[in-house]
N, C-alpha and C positions, 0 to 999 in steps of 0.2 A: 570437602565442600559439603554443602547443605542440600537438602532435595530440591528446594526452589532454584537454587543454582543450576543443578543438574538438569532440570526442567527448562530453565532458559536456555541453557546451551543446546538442548535437545531441539527445542523449537526454533531457535536460530540456524540449527544445521539442517533441519527439515525446511525451512523457508529457503536457504541457499539452494538446497537440491532442488527445490520447486523452480527456483530461478534458472538454474543451469540447464534443467530437463527442458525448460520453454514450453511444455504443454499448456500451461495457464497464462494468463494475461499477468502483468507485474500488480495491478490492482487487486485482482482476484487473490493472487498468493499473498498479499500484504493483508487482506481482510481474513484470509484462512488463519494466519498466524497470529492475528489479533484475536481472533475468536478461540483458538488453539490456548492462546496465553490466558482468557479469560475461563476457559473451561477447566484449566490445570489449577487454576487459583493463584498464578503467578502476579497478576495484576487485577486490580479493583476495577469494576465497572466505571466508576466516577474517573479513575486515571486514565483507563482504556479510551475514553470518548472524550474527554476534555480538549484534547487537541483539535477536534474538528470544530469547535466554536472560535478558534483563531482566525482572523482576518486573511492571513496568507493562504489558508486553505482554500478559501473563498476566491481569492486572486488567482492562484495556481490553477484551480479548477476552471476558472472563466476562460483562463489562457488557453488551456487545452481545449476547451469547446471552440474557441475563436480560431484556434490553429487547424483543428481538424475542419471546420466549416470553410476555411480559406482554401485548403488543401482538395476538398471535394469539389469545390466550385471551380477550380482551375485557376484561381486568381494569382497564386504564386507562380505558375508556369507563364501567364501572360506578363507578369511584373519581370520575369527575367528574360 
């Protein structure tokens, strides 16, 4: 295996360990893994951030904001 492959595996293992540990939120863990991949040279900055321009990222982010707002307002409990 080549060095970038080993670095990729190490990054994934580290990310999974942080997910299992549960100390950090999932989004923070994902950003840490992305920044680690950038710092290690596994992925180029253009490729690393190209996914943020997709429409689905905005849709999922909006859905998460709306669901958090409905949960905090108590709307879900009243509807059930």
